[in-house]
C-alpha positions in Angstrom: 51.9 164.5 28.6 54.8 162.6 29.3 54.4 161.7 33.2 58.2 161.5 33.5 58.0 165.3 31.8 54.7 166.7 33.8 55.1 168.7 36.8 54.3 166.9 39.6 51.5 168.4 41.6 49.8 167.1 45.3 47.1 166.4 43.3 48.8 163.5 41.6 51.1 162.3 44.4 47.6 161.9 46.6 46.1 159.8 44.2 49.5 157.2 43.5 49.4 157.6 47.6 45.8 156.8 48.9 45.1 153.3 47.7 49.0 152.2 49.4 47.3 154.2 52.1 44.2 152.3 52.3 45.8 149.1 51.8 47.6 149.6 54.4 45.0 150.4 57.0 42.9 147.2 55.6 45.5 144.8 56.3 45.7 145.9 59.3 42.3 144.6 60.0 43.2 141.2 58.6 44.4 139.4 61.6 42.4 140.7 64.2 39.8 139.1 62.2 41.0 135.8 62.5 42.1 135.7 66.1 38.5 136.2 66.7 37.5 133.1 64.8 39.9 131.4 67.1 38.7 133.0 70.2 35.5 131.1 69.6 37.0 128.0 68.9 37.7 125.2 71.3 41.3 125.6 73.6 41.3 129.2 72.2 43.9 130.4 74.7 46.4 127.8 73.4 45.3 128.5 69.5 45.5 132.1 69.8 49.4 131.9 71.2 50.4 128.9 69.2 49.0 130.9 65.8 50.4 133.7 66.7 54.1 132.6 67.5 53.4 130.4 63.6 53.4 133.8 62.5 56.1 136.0 64.1 58.1 132.5 63.1 56.7 132.9 59.5 56.8 136.7 59.2 61.0 136.2 60.2 61.9 133.5 57.6 60.2 135.4 54.6 61.6 138.8 55.9 64.1 138.9 52.9 61.2 138.5 50.7 59.2 141.8 51.9 61.5 144.8 50.1 60.9 143.1 46.7 57.9 146.2 46.1 60.4 148.7 46.6 62.9 147.2 44.5 60.7 146.5 41.6 59.3 149.6 42.2 62.7 151.4 41.1 64.4 148.4 38.8 60.9 147.3 36.5 61.4 149.6 34.0 61.1 147.5 30.8 60.0 144.0 30.3 62.9 142.4 30.0 63.8 143.9 33.8 60.8 142.1 35.1 61.7 139.1 33.6 65.0 139.1 35.1 63.0 140.1 38.5 60.8 137.7 38.2 63.6 134.8 38.0 65.4 136.5 41.0 62.3 137.0 43.1 61.4 133.2 42.6 64.9 132.5 43.4 64.9 134.1 46.7 61.5 132.9 47.2 62.3 129.3 46.9 65.8 129.4 49.1 63.5 131.0 51.8 61.1 128.2 51.4 63.7 125.7 51.8 65.0 127.2 55.0 61.8 127.2 56.0 60.7 123.4 55.4 64.1 122.3 57.3 63.2 124.5 59.9 59.4 123.4 60.4 59.8 119.7 59.2 62.5 118.8 60.9 63.5 118.1 64.5 64.4 121.8 64.6 61.2 122.7 64.8 60.6 121.1 68.3 64.0 122.3 69.0 62.7 126.1 68.4 59.4 126.0 69.6 59.6 123.9 73.2 63.7 124.7 73.9 64.4 128.2 72.6 61.6 129.6 72.6 60.5 127.3 75.8 56.6 127.4 75.0 54.1 125.2 77.7 53.3 121.9 75.3 50.1 122.8 74.2 51.0 126.0 72.8 53.9 124.1 70.9 51.6 122.2 70.1 49.1 124.3 68.4 51.8 126.2 66.9 53.5 123.3 65.0 50.9 122.6 62.1 49.9 126.2 61.7 53.7 126.8 60.9 53.6 123.9 58.6 50.6 125.3 57.2 52.5 128.6 56.4 55.4 127.3 54.5 53.2 128.9 51.4 54.5 132.5 52.5 57.8 133.3 51.2 57.3 132.4 47.8 53.1 134.0 47.2 54.3 137.1 49.9 57.6 137.1 47.7 55.5 137.0 44.2 52.9 139.3 45.2 55.1 142.2 46.5 56.9 142.3 43.3 53.7 142.9 41.1 53.0 144.8 43.4 56.0 146.9 43.4 55.6 146.6 39.2 51.9 148.1 39.7 53.5 151.1 41.6 55.9 151.8 39.2 52.8 151.9 36.5 50.8 154.0 38.9 48.3 151.8 39.0 48.1 151.4 42.7 43.9 151.1 42.4 43.8 147.6 42.4 46.2 147.1 44.8 43.8 148.6 47.1 41.0 146.0 45.4 43.3 143.3 45.9 43.7 144.1 49.4 39.6 144.2 50.0 39.1 141.2 48.2 41.6 139.4 50.3 40.2 140.3 53.6 36.7 139.6 52.6 38.0 136.2 51.4 40.0 136.0 55.2 36.6 137.0 57.1 34.5 133.9 54.7 37.0 131.4 56.1 36.5 132.2 59.5 33.3 132.4 59.4 33.3 129.0 57.6 36.1 127.8 60.5 33.6 128.9 63.2 30.3 127.4 61.7 31.3 124.6 59.3 35.2 123.5 59.1 36.2 120.9 61.6 39.8 122.3 62.1 41.7 123.2 65.2 41.7 127.1 66.1 45.6 127.3 65.2 45.1 125.6 62.2 42.4 126.9 60.7 43.6 130.3 61.2 47.1 129.5 59.6 44.5 128.0 56.4 43.0 131.6 56.1 45.9 133.6 56.4 47.8 131.0 53.6 44.8 130.9 51.5 44.5 135.0 51.2 47.9 135.3 50.4 47.6 133.2 47.6 44.4 134.3 46.6 45.9 138.2 46.5 48.9 137.1 44.8 47.5 135.5 42.1 44.6 138.4 41.4 47.9 141.3 41.5 49.6 139.0 38.9 46.6 139.0 36.6 46.5 142.8 37.1 50.1 143.4 36.6 50.2 141.0 33.8 47.6 142.8 31.7 49.3 146.4 31.8 52.9 145.2 30.7 52.7 145.6 27.5 52.5 149.4 28.1 56.2 148.7 29.1 59.2 149.4 26.9 60.2 145.6 25.5 64.2 146.1 25.9 66.0 143.5 24.0 67.8 143.1 27.6 67.8 143.9 31.2 69.8 147.3 32.0 71.0 144.8 34.7 71.9 141.6 35.4 71.7 138.6 38.6 74.9 140.1 40.3 74.3 144.1 39.9 70.4 143.2 41.5 71.5 141.3 44.4 74.0 144.3 45.2 71.0 146.6 45.0 68.6 143.9 47.2 70.8 142.7 50.0 71.0 145.8 52.0 67.3 146.0 51.6 67.2 142.4 52.6 69.0 143.5 56.0 66.4 146.4 56.3 63.2 144.1 56.0 65.0 141.6 59.0 66.3 143.9 61.9 63.0 145.6 60.7 61.6 142.6 62.3 63.9 141.6 64.8 63.7 145.1 66.9 60.3 144.4 68.2 61.4 141.4 70.4 64.7 143.3 71.2 62.1 145.8 73.0 60.4 143.3 74.6 63.4 142.0 75.5 64.2 145.9 77.5 60.4 145.6 78.9 61.2 142.2 80.3 64.2 143.9 82.8 62.5 147.1 83.1 60.3 148.4 86.0 56.6 146.6 86.2 57.5 144.0 83.1 54.1 142.8 83.3 52.3 146.4 83.0 54.9 147.0 80.4 54.6 144.8 78.1 51.1 144.1 78.1 50.7 148.1 77.8 53.3 148.7 74.6 51.3 146.4 72.5 48.4 148.0 72.8 50.4 151.7 72.5 52.4 150.4 69.9 50.0 148.8 68.1 47.8 152.2 68.0 51.4 154.2 67.0 51.8 152.2 63.6 48.1 151.7 62.7 48.2 155.5 62.8 51.6 156.0 61.9 50.5 153.2 58.8 49.4 156.0 56.2 52.9 157.3 56.1 54.4 153.8 55.2 53.5 153.9 51.6 55.4 157.3 50.9 58.3 155.0 50.4 56.8 153.4 47.5 55.1 157.4 45.9 58.7 158.8 46.5 60.4 155.9 44.2 57.4 156.4 42.0 57.5 159.7 41.9 60.6 161.3 42.8 62.1 162.0 39.5 63.4 165.1 39.4 64.5 167.4 42.0 61.1 170.0 42.1 59.2 166.3 42.3 61.1 166.0 45.5 60.2 168.9 46.9 56.8 168.4 46.5 56.9 164.9 47.4 58.9 166.2 50.8 55.8 168.9 51.3 52.8 166.4 50.8 54.7 164.0 53.1 55.7 166.2 55.5 52.2 167.8 56.1 50.9 164.0 56.1 53.4 162.8 59.0 52.3 166.3 60.7 48.1 164.9 60.1 49.1 162.1 61.6 51.2 162.8 64.6 48.4 165.7 64.8 45.2 162.8 65.0 47.5 160.8 67.6 48.0 163.9 69.8 44.2 164.7 69.6 43.6 160.7 71.1 46.4 161.6 73.8 45.3 165.3 75.4 42.0 164.8 74.7 39.0 162.3 76.6 39.2 160.3 73.7 42.2 158.4 75.1 39.7 157.1 77.9 37.2 156.4 75.5 39.8 154.5 73.0 42.0 152.9 76.4 39.1 152.3 78.9 35.7 151.5 76.9 37.1 150.3 73.5 40.1 148.6 74.5 39.0 147.7 78.1 42.0 148.4 79.6 42.3 148.1 83.5 43.4 151.3 85.1 46.4 150.1 86.0 47.0 149.5 82.4 45.3 152.8 81.7 48.4 154.5 84.2 51.3 153.4 82.7 50.1 154.1 79.1 48.8 157.9 80.5 52.7 159.3 80.4 54.4 157.1 77.4 51.7 158.0 74.9 53.1 161.6 75.3 56.4 160.0 73.8 54.9 158.9 70.9 53.1 161.4 69.4 56.2 162.5 67.1 56.0 159.0 65.7 54.2 158.8 62.4 55.9 162.2 61.5 59.7 160.6 62.0 57.9 157.3 60.1 56.9 159.8 57.3 60.3 161.1 57.3 61.5 158.3 57.4 60.0 156.4 54.4 60.4 159.7 52.2 63.9 159.6 52.8 64.4 155.6 52.4 62.2 155.9 49.4 64.6 158.6 47.5 68.0 156.7 48.2 66.3 153.3 46.6 65.1 155.4 43.5 69.2 156.6 43.3 70.2 152.9 43.6 71.8 153.7 46.8 70.9 150.6 49.1 73.5 150.5 50.7 73.0 154.0 52.8 69.4 152.3 53.9 71.5 149.4 55.6 73.8 151.7 57.5 70.4 153.9 58.5 68.4 151.0 60.2 72.0 149.4 61.3 72.0 152.8 63.2 68.5 152.7 64.0 69.6 149.0 66.1 72.1 150.5 68.0 70.3 153.5 69.1 67.0 151.6 70.4 69.8 149.1 71.7 71.4 151.9 73.7 68.3 153.5 74.7 66.9 150.3 76.2 70.0 149.3 78.5 70.4 152.9 79.1 66.8 153.4 80.1 66.6 150.1 82.4 70.0 150.9 84.0 68.9 154.5 84.7 65.6 153.8 85.6 64.0 156.2 83.0 60.4 155.1 84.4 58.2 152.6 83.3 59.1 149.8 81.0 56.6 151.5 78.2 58.3 155.1 78.6 61.6 153.4 78.5 60.4 151.7 75.2 58.5 154.7 73.7 62.2 156.9 74.2 64.3 154.4 72.5 62.3 154.2 69.6 62.3 158.2 69.8 66.0 157.6 69.6 66.5 155.3 67.0 64.3 156.9 64.8 65.6 160.2 65.0 69.1 158.1 64.1 68.0 156.4 61.6 66.9 159.8 59.9 70.0 161.6 60.4 72.1 158.5 58.6 69.3 158.4 55.7 69.5 162.5 55.8 73.3 162.4 55.8 73.3 160.4 52.8 70.0 161.6 50.5 71.5 165.5 51.4 75.2 165.6 49.7 74.2 164.1 46.1 74.3 167.0 44.1 77.4 168.8 46.1 79.4 165.0 45.6 78.8 165.2 41.7 79.7 168.8 41.3 82.6 167.8 43.4 83.6 164.7 41.1 82.7 166.8 37.8 85.5 169.7 39.0 88.1 166.8 39.5 87.4 164.9 36.3 87.6 168.4 34.7 90.9 169.3 36.4 92.2 166.2 35.4 91.8 167.1 31.5 
């Protein structure tokens, strides 16, 4: 039976979704492993801070390439389009790499690290070489995510989780070598580990994707040109950039809120837990892109996604409302009673976040599937506006601790984004009917 015409079941959705969710959860373990290795080298404080800044800057520069996974899942319909997308990805990645070179190997680097960010000299000294090593990120990440999108399009997601497992094992092995054998400084060792892991995974994913490419039709020419792909992809670039910039915006708000030090410290722990639990909902975007071929399929995906989001929020509620909160925050994380007191009221506010993320990802995936990416950019713009307004109002009106203000602003922002996504996604059939009636009237 043709997969495009077969009725969609929750079992098929689960089979596509779970390897992506497992990959997302496994990826969240990579940086803690690397940080554990850095913490056991000489000068751990400066090295940890330097590596964190280097990774944050590298992620910001590579942001325009991160949505290539969704673009490939939506557009890689035949081998001609795959060839075009490869050339497009290489061009975008090389531009990002050129920007990376300009920032990291010129006096701009010192200006950014020492003047703009105001890093202490030991942290800046640890950061710069690590930042330069991570120059491999844009090209390797873009190439990896392109071929992951192709695998999702072909519904071969299990090899994606296999690639993540191999990457994680490589990171663990190199971290052990950094601690026991290699003489590199901590931040340099961390950068070499993560850069090598990304390149290794990119090679593996490319190999597996190339093996199944013959299963795609070999059209004589791609159905889109470079300009059309750029128009499709530019809004997704902006979505990725705004997503990454949201966290610095929250940090800036926390620094101006009541109890700023406690709020900054507790927010990173609270939001880290929330995003870890919510990460199982992130693959709903690619799942929707791959499977939402008919309206009845969309209904099945919606039921699956809403149930998944409700389960994830329910698990977070279980942590928040039971003694498990004391076990996690007190004994496992080791937070002080003061920080626990700051987190306790705020965790109740973030319980709906995983459910909202599930809604966000399904709606965004549906619009990407329909090639209406401008709507995703407008929705993310609404997110940023609502986030900024919520933070500003919370600080001005003293809604509580900074952690409570940030949680409230994040909820408002997610609600605003989902509202815009739903408004653009819902009226498609009505608009098509109206256009058809106008056309018939003219005839």
